[in-house]
N, C-alpha and C positions, 0 to 999 in steps of 0.2 A: 834506670837504676841497675846496679850490678850486685851480684851476690858476693859478699865478703865472707871468707871462712875465718875461723879463729887464727889460723896460721898467718893469713894475710894481715889481719888486724894486729897481731903481735909484731910483725915486720914493720908495719906502718908506725906503730907506737914506738918501736925501738929506734927508728931513725929520728925521732923527736919532732916530727912535723905536727902530730896530733896527739891528743890523749884520748883515753877510752870514752870520755864524755862527749867527744865530737864525732864519734863513729857510730852509726846506726846499723845494726845487723837485722836481717829479716829472713824469713823463709825457714822457720823451724829451729832456729838456734835456741838452746836452753837458756833460761834466765833463772835467777835466784831471788827469792823473797827473804829479806833479812829477818832474823829472829832478834829484833832490836834490843830487847831486854838482856838477852844473852851476850850480844856484842858489847853492850855497855858494861855488864857485869865483868866480863873478861878483860875489857879495856881498863877498868878501874883496878881490878886485881893485878894487872900488869904495871900499874902505876903510871899510865899514860893518859894525857888529856886527848881531846878529840883531834886537835891539830897534829899532835905528835904521832898518833896512830895513823892518821891520813898520810903523813909524810913518810913514816916507816914503811907503809904499804906501797909507796910510790904514787900516791893519788894526790889530787888537788887538796889544798889545806882544809877546805870546808866539806870534803866528801863524807867523812864519818859523822859530822854534825847533821848533815842532810839525811843520812841513812837512819841515824838514831831518832830524829824528829819525825820520820815517816815521809819526808819530802821526796825521797827517791823510792818509789814503790818496787821497782825491779832493779836488780843489780846484774851486770854482765858477768859471765863466768870468769873472765880474766881478773876483774876487780874482786870478785868473791874469793878467788884463790889467793890473791895478794893480801887481802885482809886476814884470811885464815892463817897464812904463813906468818904474817906480822904478829898475830896473837898466839902462834904455835899451837894451832888446833886444826881439826879437820873442817873442811867446808861445810859438811853436813851438821857439824856442831852449832854453826851460827847462821846457816841459810837453809831454806827449803827449796829444792830444785823443782822447776816446772818447765814444761815445754813452751817455747815461744810460738808466736803465730806463724 
């Protein structure tokens, strides 16, 4: 195993070989727990369906659906920021930060 920093992950994702669902970070990286009801409320307020928000955030089409259903318990910081930017809010408005293992 190798330790991947957020900078390395962004570089890997930017070249299009992987998306953030395929990269596992370990060793103390922060993770975020979704405030599912708040994400849904803001998504609906923005007039977006789940797929539209996922794509607007640059995520796989089913990402927001999985988060809102609670199928994805933890969200990587890059994804959390992308969702917050797509919803035009702060990460802390829709996620609770926690330290990774």
